[in-house]
C-alpha positions in Angstrom: 34.8 0.3 -13.8 31.7 -1.1 -15.6 28.9 1.1 -17.1 26.2 1.5 -14.7 28.4 0.7 -11.2 27.9 3.8 -9.8 23.8 3.3 -10.1 24.4 -0.1 -9.0 26.3 1.4 -5.3 23.7 4.0 -4.9 20.8 1.5 -5.5 23.0 -0.7 -2.7 23.0 2.0 -0.5 19.6 3.0 -0.8 18.3 -0.5 0.0 21.2 -0.8 2.6 19.7 2.3 4.7 15.9 1.5 3.9 16.6 -2.4 4.9 18.3 -1.0 8.7 15.4 1.7 8.6 12.5 -0.9 8.5 14.8 -3.2 10.8 14.9 -0.4 13.4 11.4 1.0 13.2 10.4 -2.8 14.1 12.6 -3.0 17.0 12.1 0.1 18.7 8.8 2.0 16.9 9.1 4.7 14.1 8.9 7.6 16.6 11.6 6.7 18.7 14.1 5.9 15.8 16.6 8.7 14.5 18.5 9.2 11.4 21.2 9.3 13.6 20.4 5.3 14.4 19.8 4.8 11.0 23.0 5.7 9.3 24.9 4.5 12.1 23.7 0.7 11.8 24.3 1.3 7.9 27.4 2.2 8.1 27.2 5.8 6.7 27.3 9.5 6.8 24.3 11.3 8.0 24.3 13.5 5.0 23.9 10.2 2.9 20.6 9.6 4.4 19.6 12.7 3.1 20.9 12.0 -0.7 18.5 9.0 -0.7 15.3 9.8 1.1 13.9 13.5 1.8 13.3 12.7 5.6 12.5 10.1 7.5 8.7 9.6 6.6 9.9 9.2 3.0 10.8 5.7 4.3 7.5 4.7 5.7 6.0 5.8 1.9 8.4 3.5 0.5 7.4 1.0 2.6 3.8 1.5 1.6 4.7 1.6 -2.3 6.9 -1.5 -2.3 4.0 -3.6 -0.5 1.0 -2.3 -2.7 3.4 -2.7 -5.8 3.7 -5.9 -4.7 0.0 -6.7 -3.3 -0.9 -5.6 -7.3 1.8 -7.7 -8.8 0.8 -10.9 -7.2 -3.2 -9.6 -8.0 -2.1 -9.1 -11.7 -0.5 -12.5 -12.0 -3.1 -14.5 -10.3 -5.7 -16.3 -12.1 -9.0 -15.5 -10.9 -12.4 -17.5 -11.2 -14.3 -14.3 -10.9 -14.1 -10.4 -10.5 -15.6 -10.6 -6.7 -12.8 -13.3 -6.0 -9.8 -10.8 -7.5 -11.9 -7.6 -5.7 -11.9 -9.6 -2.2 -8.1 -11.1 -3.1 -6.2 -8.3 -3.6 -8.1 -6.0 -0.9 -7.3 -9.4 1.7 -3.8 -9.1 0.2 -3.4 -5.4 1.5 -5.3 -5.5 4.9 -2.5 -8.5 5.2 0.3 -6.4 4.8 -0.9 -3.5 7.2 -2.2 -6.0 10.0 1.4 -7.5 9.8 3.5 -4.2 10.4 0.3 -2.5 11.8 2.2 0.4 13.5 4.4 1.4 10.6 0.7 1.3 8.2 -0.7 3.5 11.0 2.3 5.9 11.4 2.1 6.1 7.4 -1.6 7.0 7.6 -0.8 9.4 10.2 1.8 11.5 8.2 -0.7 11.3 5.4 -3.7 12.8 7.8 -1.1 15.8 8.8 -0.6 16.7 4.8 -2.4 18.9 2.8 -2.7 16.4 -0.1 -1.7 12.9 -0.9 2.0 12.4 -1.5 2.2 11.7 -5.3 3.6 8.0 -4.8 0.3 7.2 -3.3 -1.9 9.0 -5.8 -0.3 7.0 -8.6 -1.1 3.7 -6.1 -4.6 4.4 -5.9 -4.5 4.8 -9.8 -3.2 1.7 -10.2 -5.4 -0.2 -7.8 -8.3 2.0 -9.4 -7.1 0.4 -13.1 -6.9 -3.5 -11.7 -10.4 -2.8 -9.8 -11.9 -1.0 -13.2 -10.3 -4.3 -15.6 -11.7 -6.9 -13.4 -15.6 -5.5 -12.7 -15.5 -4.6 -16.3 -14.7 -8.5 -16.7 -17.4 -9.2 -14.3 -20.1 -7.2 -16.4 -19.0 -8.9 -19.4 -19.4 -11.9 -18.1 -22.8 -11.7 -16.1 -21.4 -12.0 -13.1 -21.7 -7.9 -12.7 -25.1 -6.1 -13.8 -23.9 -5.1 -17.1 -25.2 -1.4 -16.6 -22.8 -0.9 -13.6 -20.8 2.3 -14.1 -17.5 0.0 -13.8 -15.5 3.4 -13.0 -17.5 4.7 -10.1 -17.6 1.3 -8.8 -13.7 1.0 -8.8 -13.9 4.8 -7.2 -16.6 3.2 -4.3 -14.1 0.2 -4.0 -11.0 2.5 -3.4 -12.7 4.8 -1.1 -14.1 1.6 0.6 -10.6 0.7 1.3 -9.1 3.9 2.2 -11.9 4.8 4.4 -11.9 1.4 6.5 -8.0 1.7 6.6 -8.3 5.2 8.3 -11.1 4.2 10.7 -9.3 1.1 11.6 -5.7 3.3 12.2 -7.9 5.7 14.4 -9.7 2.9 16.3 -6.1 1.7 17.4 -6.1 -1.3 14.7 -8.8 -2.5 17.1 -11.1 -4.9 14.5 -9.5 -6.8 11.7 -9.0 -4.5 8.7 -9.2 -8.0 6.5 -12.9 -9.0 7.8 -14.4 -5.8 7.7 -13.2 -5.1 4.4 -14.4 -8.1 3.7 -17.8 -7.6 4.7 -18.0 -3.8 3.5 -16.9 -4.9 0.0 -19.2 -8.3 -0.2 -22.2 -5.7 0.4 -21.0 -3.7 -2.4 -20.8 -6.4 -4.9 -23.5 -8.1 -4.0 -25.4 -4.8 -4.3 -24.0 -4.8 -8.1 -24.5 -8.5 -8.8 -26.7 -9.0 -11.9 
């Protein structure tokens, strides 16, 4: 065995469990899917599941984490022409991901509502989102696109709150409106108010 072989096997098994779970969630819904079904699909013992995930809801957290990190990675790699374009582009990518898997996103939000606090993963992701927004808004202020007197950190916090609040509203409304369109409209209003 080569060094790291055992860790590679653990990672592959975790990925197999994650993949089987997502396939089941999308096929029959999160609520109807059991850990027994996931482990049967992955061809592992039930106890193996709990070596990789504390509970079924942790699969939702992992799904959300991966999607948010992917969106942030794409936003960081993109060459935006303005702060407005960067902010709206990131929020649009996040909205598209939520809308593409609206049932999973809704379940993730319902679990977040039922908890007393956000998971440490969600707090960390919100922090990374905030850092990206601060960077882009600061560039907008420096370029003259946004008011030079703008409190950059407060403005980034407002955008995160707008994203979170609109997403909660979308879930509570049973995904009855276009999340991307409403986010764009509300964020454009904020950006217009902050324009130089």
